[in-house]
C-alpha positions in Angstrom: 11.7 -16.2 6.6 10.8 -19.5 8.2 9.9 -20.7 4.7 13.4 -20.0 3.4 12.8 -16.5 2.0 15.8 -14.2 2.4 14.5 -10.8 3.6 16.3 -7.5 3.7 14.6 -5.1 6.1 15.4 -1.5 5.2 14.9 0.7 8.3 15.7 4.1 9.8 16.7 2.6 13.2 18.2 -0.9 13.0 18.6 -1.0 16.7 14.8 -1.2 17.0 14.6 -4.5 15.1 14.6 -7.3 17.7 13.9 -10.2 15.4 16.8 -12.6 14.8 16.7 -15.0 11.9 19.4 -16.3 9.6 17.3 -15.2 6.6 17.0 -11.6 7.9 19.4 -8.9 7.0 18.8 -5.4 8.5 20.0 -2.4 6.6 19.9 1.2 7.5 19.0 3.4 4.5 17.4 6.7 3.6 14.4 5.8 1.4 14.1 9.4 0.3 17.4 8.9 -1.6 16.9 7.4 -5.1 20.4 6.0 -5.2 20.1 4.4 -1.7 16.8 2.8 -2.6 18.1 1.5 -5.9 21.3 0.1 -4.3 19.4 -1.7 -1.5 16.9 -3.1 -3.9 19.5 -4.5 -6.4 19.0 -8.3 -6.9 15.7 -8.4 -5.0 12.9 -10.6 -6.4 10.3 -8.3 -4.9 10.0 -5.2 -2.8 7.4 -4.6 -0.1 7.2 -1.1 1.2 5.5 -0.1 4.4 7.0 3.4 4.5 5.4 6.0 6.8 7.0 9.3 7.6 5.6 9.2 11.1 2.1 9.8 12.4 3.2 13.0 14.1 5.0 14.4 11.1 3.3 17.7 10.3 4.2 17.2 6.6 2.9 13.6 6.4 1.0 14.1 3.1 3.8 15.8 1.2 6.5 13.6 2.5 4.6 10.4 1.9 4.0 11.3 -1.8 7.5 12.5 -2.3 9.2 9.5 -0.7 6.9 6.9 -2.3 7.7 8.4 -5.8 11.4 8.0 -4.9 10.9 4.5 -3.7 9.0 3.5 -6.9 11.7 5.1 -9.0 14.4 3.4 -7.0 12.7 0.0 -7.3 12.4 0.5 -11.0 16.0 1.7 -11.3 17.2 -1.5 -9.5 15.3 -3.6 -12.1 12.8 -5.1 -9.6 9.6 -6.0 -11.3 7.4 -6.8 -8.3 6.5 -4.0 -5.9 3.9 -4.1 -3.2 2.9 -1.2 -1.0 1.5 -2.1 2.3 -0.6 0.7 3.8 -3.9 2.4 3.8 -5.6 5.7 4.3 -3.1 6.7 6.9 -0.1 6.1 4.7 -1.6 7.5 1.6 -3.5 10.3 3.4 -5.7 11.3 0.5 -8.1 13.8 2.0 -9.9 14.9 -1.2 -13.2 14.3 -2.9 -11.7 11.1 -4.4 -11.3 9.6 -1.0 -14.6 10.7 0.7 -16.7 10.2 -2.5 -16.9 6.4 -2.1 -18.1 7.0 1.5 -20.9 9.2 0.1 -19.4 12.2 1.9 -18.7 15.6 0.3 -15.7 17.7 1.0 -15.6 21.2 -0.5 -16.7 19.9 -3.9 -20.0 18.1 -4.7 -19.8 14.5 -5.7 -19.4 14.0 -9.4 -21.8 11.0 -9.2 -24.0 11.0 -6.1 -25.3 7.5 -7.1 -21.8 6.0 -7.3 -22.2 3.7 -4.3 -25.6 2.5 -5.5 -24.1 1.7 -8.9 -21.2 -0.2 -7.3 -23.5 -2.2 -5.0 -25.8 -3.3 -7.8 -23.0 -4.1 -10.3 -22.7 -7.7 -11.3 -20.6 -9.6 -13.8 -21.0 -13.3 -14.4 -22.4 -13.7 -10.9 -19.6 -11.7 -9.3 -20.4 -8.6 -7.3 -18.2 -5.8 -5.9 -18.2 -6.3 -2.1 -15.6 -3.7 -1.3 -14.4 -0.5 -3.1 -11.0 0.3 -1.7 -10.5 4.0 -1.9 -6.7 4.0 -1.5 -6.3 1.3 -4.2 -8.1 3.4 -6.8 -5.7 6.2 -6.2 -2.7 3.9 -6.3 -3.9 2.2 -9.5 -4.4 5.6 -11.2 -1.0 6.9 -10.0 0.9 3.9 -11.2 -0.8 3.9 -14.6 0.0 7.6 -15.0 3.6 6.9 -14.2 3.9 3.9 -16.5 4.3 1.3 -13.8 2.8 -2.1 -13.4 1.3 -2.2 -10.0 -1.3 -3.9 -7.9 -2.8 -3.3 -4.5 -4.1 -6.0 -2.2 -6.6 -5.0 0.4 -8.1 -6.5 3.4 -11.7 -5.5 4.3 -11.6 -4.2 7.9 -15.0 -2.7 8.1 -18.2 -3.2 6.2 -20.0 0.2 6.4 -23.1 -1.2 4.8 -23.9 -3.7 7.5 -21.9 -2.0 10.2 -19.5 -4.8 11.0 -15.8 -4.7 11.6 -13.0 -7.3 11.6 -11.2 -6.5 14.9 -8.7 -9.3 14.4 -7.4 -8.0 11.0 -3.9 -7.4 12.2 -3.5 -11.2 12.8 -4.5 -12.1 9.3 -2.6 -9.4 7.3 0.6 -11.6 7.4 -1.3 -14.5 5.7 -2.6 -12.1 3.0 0.9 -10.9 2.3 2.3 -14.4 2.1 -0.6 -15.5 -0.3 0.0 -12.6 -2.6 3.8 -13.1 -2.7 3.3 -16.8 -3.5 1.0 -15.9 -6.4 2.6 -12.9 -8.1 
């Protein structure tokens, strides 16, 4: 906003937004309503969604999937071509073999390829190596392709399980990541 971007924050509880900026417009809307999403997105250059139905919601999985499909359809209906979902395992909440597999863990079903991590770690293309395999991104990429959407995910490495290191200051750098992505898409 300080760089001149006009931002519309779509929220459930506008009274909780304490930021004041001439480039900020706060709108109360129900993002589970296709028409409300489409209406609030009309004319936007890009949409960033950080939807979360609430950590204590007993139906977090079902509601997340249902509402994100509505948000995606609403963004598309509004004619917005750039959509960025900000979230992670908590927001996507995929607790299936596809999520735990990259961690080398089995859940109910044996891994389809027990050597998957080894293959990823040794893969190299023109001197480039995969340093992070983002589990949520693979699910989002597959879902968007199945639905005929153009989508991308941008991830920040928070923990390197291989060398057992974590970036404890990641929350301070996520804003820079979002700004960089928006400048380049």
